C-alpha positions as CSV (number, residue, x, y, z in Angstrom):
1,M,-23.6,-32.9,-24.4
2,L,-21.2,-31.6,-21.7
3,L,-22.6,-28.7,-19.7
4,T,-20.2,-26.5,-17.8
5,N,-20.9,-23.8,-15.3
6,V,-18.7,-21.1,-16.6
7,S,-18.9,-17.6,-15.3
8,Y,-17.5,-14.7,-17.2
9,S,-16.5,-11.2,-16.1
10,E,-19.3,-8.8,-15.3
11,I,-17.0,-5.7,-15.0
12,N,-18.1,-2.4,-16.5
13,S,-15.4,-0.2,-15.1
14,I,-12.4,-0.1,-12.8
15,H,-11.6,3.2,-11.0
16,I,-8.5,3.7,-8.9
17,T,-8.3,6.5,-6.4
18,S,-5.8,7.6,-3.7
19,R,-6.4,8.8,-0.2
20,L,-2.7,9.4,0.3
21,D,-1.3,12.9,0.9
22,P,-0.4,14.3,-2.5
23,N,3.0,15.2,-1.1
24,A,3.6,11.7,0.2
25,I,6.6,10.1,-1.4
26,L,5.1,6.9,-2.6
27,I,5.4,5.3,-6.0
28,T,3.5,2.1,-6.5
29,Q,1.6,0.1,-9.1
30,V,-1.7,-1.7,-9.4
31,D,-1.9,-4.7,-11.7
32,I,-5.3,-5.9,-13.0
33,I,-5.0,-9.3,-14.6
34,F,-7.7,-10.7,-16.9
35,V,-7.5,-14.5,-17.2
36,Y,-9.0,-16.4,-20.1
37,S,-8.1,-20.0,-19.4
38,Q,-8.7,-22.4,-16.5
39,Q,-5.1,-23.7,-16.7
40,I,-3.8,-20.2,-15.9
41,I,-6.4,-19.9,-13.1
42,D,-5.1,-23.2,-11.6
43,K,-1.5,-21.9,-11.7
44,F,-2.2,-18.3,-10.6
45,P,0.1,-16.9,-7.9
46,S,-1.5,-17.0,-4.5
47,T,0.3,-14.0,-3.0
48,K,1.6,-10.6,-3.9
49,T,5.2,-11.8,-3.4
50,E,4.7,-14.7,-5.8
51,W,3.1,-12.4,-8.4
52,Y,5.8,-9.7,-8.4
53,S,8.8,-12.0,-8.0
54,N,7.8,-14.3,-10.9
55,Q,5.8,-11.9,-13.0
56,R,7.9,-12.0,-16.2
57,E,8.0,-15.8,-16.3
58,F,4.3,-16.1,-15.6
59,I,3.4,-13.6,-18.3
60,A,5.7,-15.4,-20.8
61,N,4.1,-18.8,-20.0
62,A,0.6,-17.4,-20.1
63,D,1.0,-16.2,-23.7
64,N,-2.4,-15.1,-25.0
65,D,-4.4,-16.4,-22.0
66,I,-4.1,-13.2,-20.0
67,D,-4.3,-9.4,-20.4
68,I,-2.7,-7.1,-17.9
69,K,-3.5,-3.5,-17.2
70,S,-0.8,-2.0,-15.0
71,V,-1.5,1.4,-13.5
72,F,1.5,3.4,-12.3
73,I,0.7,5.4,-9.2
74,P,3.2,8.3,-8.9
75,Q,3.5,10.8,-6.1
76,G,0.5,13.2,-6.2
77,F,-1.8,10.7,-8.0
78,N,-5.5,11.5,-7.5
79,S,-7.6,9.0,-9.6
80,E,-7.9,7.2,-12.9
81,T,-10.5,5.1,-14.6
82,T,-8.7,2.3,-16.3
83,S,-9.2,1.2,-19.9
84,L,-10.4,-2.4,-20.2
85,P,-9.3,-5.0,-22.7
86,E,-11.6,-5.6,-25.7
87,R,-12.1,-9.2,-24.8
88,L,-13.1,-8.4,-21.2
89,G,-16.4,-10.4,-21.6
90,E,-14.4,-13.6,-22.2
91,A,-12.4,-13.3,-19.0
92,L,-13.0,-16.2,-16.6
93,K,-11.3,-14.4,-13.7
94,V,-10.1,-10.8,-13.1
95,Y,-7.6,-10.4,-10.3
96,I,-6.0,-7.3,-8.7
97,F,-2.6,-7.0,-7.0
98,A,-0.9,-3.9,-5.8
99,E,2.7,-3.3,-4.8
100,H,1.4,-1.1,-1.9
101,D,0.0,-4.1,0.0
102,V,1.4,-6.6,2.5
103,S,3.6,-9.3,0.9
104,S,1.2,-12.1,1.8
105,A,-1.8,-10.4,0.2
106,A,-3.8,-12.8,-1.9
107,P,-5.1,-11.7,-5.4
108,I,-8.4,-9.9,-5.1
109,D,-11.0,-11.5,-7.3
110,V,-13.3,-8.9,-8.8
111,T,-14.7,-11.0,-11.6
112,N,-18.3,-10.6,-10.4
113,F,-18.1,-6.9,-9.6
114,S,-19.7,-4.5,-12.1
115,D,-18.0,-1.3,-11.1
116,V,-14.8,-1.8,-9.3
117,L,-13.3,0.9,-7.0
118,V,-9.6,0.4,-5.9
119,T,-8.7,2.8,-3.1
120,I,-5.1,3.3,-2.0
121,D,-4.4,4.5,1.5
122,E,-1.4,4.5,3.8
123,F,-2.2,0.9,4.9
124,G,-2.6,-0.8,1.5
125,I,-5.5,-1.1,-0.9
126,I,-9.2,-1.5,-0.5
127,V,-11.2,-3.0,-3.3
128,T,-15.0,-2.5,-3.3
129,Q,-17.9,-2.4,-5.7
130,Q,-19.0,1.1,-6.5
131,K,-22.6,1.9,-5.8
């Protein structure tokens, strides 16, 4: 019998909040990607630029092996708790990218977090585990 050490998502919630001035003219997006196969993990984009420049092709090739929750962050955004996919418990990895981050930013792996807090500020995003 083959034994594998597979870890699945432990996420209960993902909350996004903004510390930006409500009058700041900033429109951005946060993408939360739930990955269900090792092949997709092996090919996953390593930077924000790779993700956003090849997003359509990546999604098309991933077929049913990913779910994506994209949260649009308009001017004046305060906070939102994101809905999670039904098959969340089957996700091998959960990554976060944000448009409002440096181009070389790596995906943030939140697979082992229980309650995720994404905070947007004038410098980018901060991802932590809520207490």
